[in-house]
Structure formats: C-alpha cells, structure tokens
C-alpha positions in Angstrom: 132.3 137.0 181.1 133.3 134.1 178.7 136.5 135.9 178.0 137.3 136.2 181.6 136.7 132.5 182.2 138.8 131.5 179.2 141.6 133.9 180.4 141.7 132.5 183.9 141.4 129.0 182.6 144.4 129.6 180.4 146.3 131.2 183.2 145.5 128.3 185.6 146.5 125.7 183.0 149.7 127.6 182.2 150.6 127.8 185.9 149.9 124.1 186.3 152.2 123.3 183.3 155.0 125.4 184.8 154.7 123.5 188.1 154.7 120.1 186.5 157.8 121.1 184.4 159.6 122.5 187.4 158.8 119.4 189.5 160.0 117.1 186.6 163.3 119.1 186.4 163.8 118.7 190.1 163.3 115.0 189.8 165.6 114.7 186.7 168.5 116.4 188.4 167.9 114.5 191.6 168.2 111.2 189.7 171.0 112.3 187.5 173.0 113.4 190.5 172.5 110.1 192.3 173.4 108.2 189.2 176.6 110.2 188.8 177.7 109.9 192.4 181.1 108.2 192.8 181.5 105.8 195.7 184.6 105.5 197.5 184.8 101.9 198.7 187.4 99.8 200.3 187.1 96.7 198.1 188.3 93.6 199.8 189.6 91.3 197.1 189.4 87.5 197.4 190.8 84.7 195.3 188.5 83.4 192.5 188.8 79.7 191.9 188.7 78.0 188.5 188.3 74.3 189.4 185.1 72.5 188.1 183.8 72.0 191.6 183.8 75.8 192.2 182.2 76.3 188.9 179.4 73.9 189.7 178.8 75.4 193.0 178.6 78.8 191.5 176.0 77.6 188.9 173.9 76.5 191.9 174.1 79.8 193.7 173.4 81.6 190.4 170.2 79.5 190.0 169.2 79.9 193.6 169.5 83.8 193.3 167.4 83.8 190.3 170.2 85.6 188.3 169.0 83.8 185.0 165.7 85.8 185.2 167.5 88.9 184.2 170.7 87.7 182.6 169.3 84.6 180.8 170.0 80.9 181.0 173.1 81.4 179.0 174.1 84.7 180.7 173.4 86.3 177.3 171.2 89.0 178.9 167.5 89.8 178.8 165.4 92.9 178.5 163.0 92.9 181.5 161.0 96.1 180.6 160.9 98.3 177.5 158.3 101.0 178.1 158.6 104.5 176.6 157.3 106.1 179.8 158.9 104.1 182.5 162.2 103.1 180.6 164.2 100.2 179.4 165.8 97.8 181.9 168.0 94.9 180.8 170.2 92.3 182.6 173.4 92.7 180.5 175.1 90.0 178.6 177.7 88.8 181.1 179.7 86.6 178.6 182.7 87.4 176.4 180.5 87.4 173.2 179.4 90.5 171.1 177.6 92.9 173.3 178.8 91.2 176.5 180.9 92.7 179.3 183.0 89.5 180.0 186.1 90.7 178.2 186.1 94.0 180.0 185.7 92.9 183.7 188.5 91.8 186.1 187.9 89.8 189.3 187.8 93.1 191.2 185.1 94.5 188.8 182.9 91.5 189.4 183.4 91.8 193.2 182.7 95.5 193.0 179.5 94.9 191.2 178.2 92.1 193.6 179.6 93.4 196.9 179.0 97.3 196.4 176.6 97.6 193.4 179.1 99.9 191.6 180.8 99.8 188.2 184.3 100.2 187.1 184.0 104.0 187.5 182.6 103.7 191.0 179.2 104.8 190.1 176.0 102.8 191.1 175.0 100.0 188.7 171.4 100.4 187.2 168.7 98.4 188.8 171.0 95.4 189.5 169.8 94.1 193.0 173.2 93.9 194.6 171.6 94.7 197.9 170.4 91.1 197.9 173.8 89.7 197.3 176.4 91.7 199.0 176.2 89.7 202.3 177.1 86.5 200.4 180.0 84.5 201.9 183.3 84.8 200.2 183.0 81.1 199.2 179.7 81.7 197.5 180.5 84.9 195.8 183.8 83.6 194.5 182.0 80.5 193.1 179.4 82.7 191.3 182.2 84.7 189.7 184.0 81.6 188.7 180.8 80.2 187.1 180.3 83.4 185.2 183.9 83.5 184.0 183.6 79.8 182.8 180.6 80.3 180.5 181.1 80.3 176.7 180.7 83.5 174.8 177.2 84.4 173.4 176.6 87.2 171.1 173.8 89.4 172.4 174.0 93.1 172.0 171.1 94.6 173.9 170.0 98.4 173.6 171.2 100.7 176.3 169.2 101.0 179.5 167.4 104.3 180.3 164.8 105.9 182.4 161.8 107.3 180.7 160.0 110.5 182.0 157.7 108.5 184.4 160.7 106.4 185.4 162.6 109.5 186.5 159.8 110.7 188.6 159.3 107.2 190.2 163.0 106.9 190.8 163.2 110.3 192.4 160.4 109.2 194.8 162.3 106.0 195.5 159.5 103.9 194.0 162.2 102.2 191.6 165.5 100.9 193.1 167.5 102.3 190.3 170.7 102.9 192.3 171.5 99.7 194.3 174.7 101.3 195.8 172.4 103.5 198.0 171.0 100.4 199.6 174.2 98.6 200.6 176.2 98.9 203.8 179.6 99.4 202.1 181.5 98.7 205.5 180.0 95.3 205.8 182.5 92.4 205.8 181.1 88.9 204.8 182.0 85.7 206.4 184.6 83.5 204.6 182.1 80.5 204.7 178.5 80.0 205.9 177.6 76.7 207.4 174.9 75.1 205.4 172.5 73.5 208.0 168.9 73.2 208.9 168.9 76.3 211.2 167.4 79.7 211.5 170.8 81.2 211.2 171.3 79.6 207.8 167.8 80.6 206.8 168.7 84.2 207.7 171.6 84.0 205.2 169.3 82.6 202.5 166.6 85.2 203.3 168.6 87.9 201.6 167.0 87.0 198.2 163.6 87.8 199.7 164.3 91.3 200.9 164.1 93.0 197.5 160.4 92.4 197.1 159.2 91.6 200.8 161.2 94.3 202.3 164.0 94.0 204.9 161.5 93.3 207.7 159.7 90.6 205.6 156.3 92.4 206.3 155.6 92.9 202.6 153.8 96.0 201.3 154.2 98.3 198.3 155.8 96.3 195.3 159.3 97.6 194.2 157.9 97.0 190.5 156.0 100.0 189.3 152.3 99.0 189.1 153.1 95.6 190.7 150.7 94.0 193.2 150.9 94.3 197.0 153.7 92.1 198.3 152.8 89.6 201.0 153.8 89.5 204.6 156.0 86.4 204.9 157.0 86.8 208.6 155.6 84.9 211.5 152.5 87.2 211.2 151.7 86.4 207.6 150.3 83.3 206.2 153.6 81.6 205.3 154.7 82.0 208.9 151.8 79.9 210.0 152.2 77.1 207.4 154.0 73.8 208.4 157.4 73.2 206.9 156.0 70.7 204.5 153.4 73.3 203.3 156.0 75.9 202.9 158.1 73.6 200.9 155.3 72.5 198.6 154.3 76.2 197.9 157.7 77.3 197.0 158.2 74.1 194.9 154.9 74.0 193.0 153.8 77.7 193.1 150.5 76.6 194.9 149.7 77.7 198.4 147.9 75.5 201.0 145.0 77.9 200.5 144.9 76.9 196.8 146.2 80.2 195.5 148.3 79.9 192.3 151.5 82.0 192.6 152.4 84.0 189.5 156.1 83.4 188.9 156.6 87.0 187.5 155.6 88.2 190.9 156.8 85.5 193.2 159.6 83.6 191.6 158.7 80.1 192.9 160.6 78.4 190.0 163.7 79.9 191.5 162.9 78.6 195.0 162.0 75.3 193.4 165.7 74.7 193.0 166.3 74.9 196.8 166.7 71.7 198.8 164.3 70.6 201.5 166.9 71.5 204.1 167.3 75.0 202.5 163.7 75.7 202.5 163.1 74.5 206.0 166.0 76.7 207.2 164.5 79.7 205.5 161.0 78.9 206.9 162.6 78.5 210.4 164.1 82.0 210.2 160.9 83.7 208.8 159.0 82.2 211.7 161.3 84.1 214.1 160.3 87.5 212.7 157.5 88.6 214.9 
C-alpha cells in the first residue's frame, strides 16, 4: 500500500512538473515573440529646436511627466527593480556619457521611442511607458527632445534589463506592460500645439500621465506594478472626483488627501504632480470630473 501511494504521488508530482514546465515554455515563447516583433510605422518627423526657451520648456515637460523617476535627475539612468524572479528594469542613461544612448540616437530615433514606443530596429522598447506620451503635441515632444539633447554627458553604465522567470509569466498574462508598442495607436496624429488653459479639454491632454496606473477609464483597479496596491478610482465616481478644486490641488501638492491619508510617492507620484501649476491641476480635475 505504501509503495502504491509513493508511486502515485511520484507520478502526480512528475505530471504537475511537466505541466508547469510546458506552461512556462508557452509563456516564454509568447513573450519573446512579442519582444521581437518588428513594427512598421509611418514616422512623422518634426523639427527639433535648439534654443534656450525650447530647452527650458522641455525641462518642464520632462519634470511634469515624471521622467526623472526612471531616468534620474541628470538623465544618468536609474534601476527601478532588480529581482531575480521578476527581473531587472532600468531607465537607461539618456546622455552622451559612458553607458548612455545619447551618441547613438538621431532626432528620428527619439521621436520613434516617444511616439511609437519602439527602438532603432523597430522593436518595442522595454517597459518604457510611451503609451503615456505618444499623444503629446509636436511642440511639447520636440521641446523634451531638445532638453534631452542639451544635457551634459554623465557616465553611468547600467546592467542590461531582463525578465526573470516570474516576470515572463506575468508578462505573458499582461500583468507587466513590458512591450509599450502594443498599447499605442500608431496611426494617431498629434496636434502641432495644445492650448494651455483652465479647461477640461486641456485637462484631458494632461491626463495621459495618469492612464498608466489608473487605467484609460480612470476607474483604477489592479496595479500595473507586480505586487502593487489597488489603484484608486480618480473619476467623478471616486473620492478625488468629489473633492473641491482646492482640495485636489492640495492633495497633489502635499501628498495628503482631504481625508487625512498620506500618499506614498512610490505608488502615487505626488512629487511629480507638485510641479504642476494651479491652472494645470484645476484643468486636470475639471476633466476627471467629467468621467462618469
């Protein structure tokens, strides 16, 4: 009897192991295939300015979009996660220094990355949230590129990004936005300029930066970060939608909600939104209040 129990236990465990290995291999080839997909896009090139006003404007947009959170205050790059199971994710060094990509990027390459989420070879970038940026106006996106190109070289050679075994499974299940090119409308044509005013229309433009975590419908839900906390509903049906404009501004400036909750900047980057003007935050709130 004991031999039979041990035998069938062994068979069951072996069968389970085979199923797990087969499932992981399916996930692996799914992810690798999506990483190696080449996107044929019609890149609409625009002129990139070099004047100081454009560089200053680009610095402001860079800060508003929270780009420094991944790429560093000096654009030297930063490792966001280094976990043997999930993987290693770094915002690359964007400068011309050692380990940087600045010397190897043309204006078209920068546009391709921001507009389409793809690299020089036409393959999707890794993790880069281009889906939050591709609708930026020509003026804003050109100024960001001008700012990046104007920065001094910084030596920072970061280790290569990679997905760990768990990261591959999570990516195959679309729990990790590892291929941003998949999430972009490559036929979208941005406006040359967006009018900066206190209006829901301008708020909609600014809200692109919120979609990565709060989802395109702003209803919140599951976090895009593996193991992250539940993301809040920021539409008219959520708490922020019911705040006054002044309460909304205070929360996104101080990291403290009207209910007294302290926001964790790693989960809700209020230090990024703290750089917004009162008019920008009011416009954003006006738009969120229209989402029923």
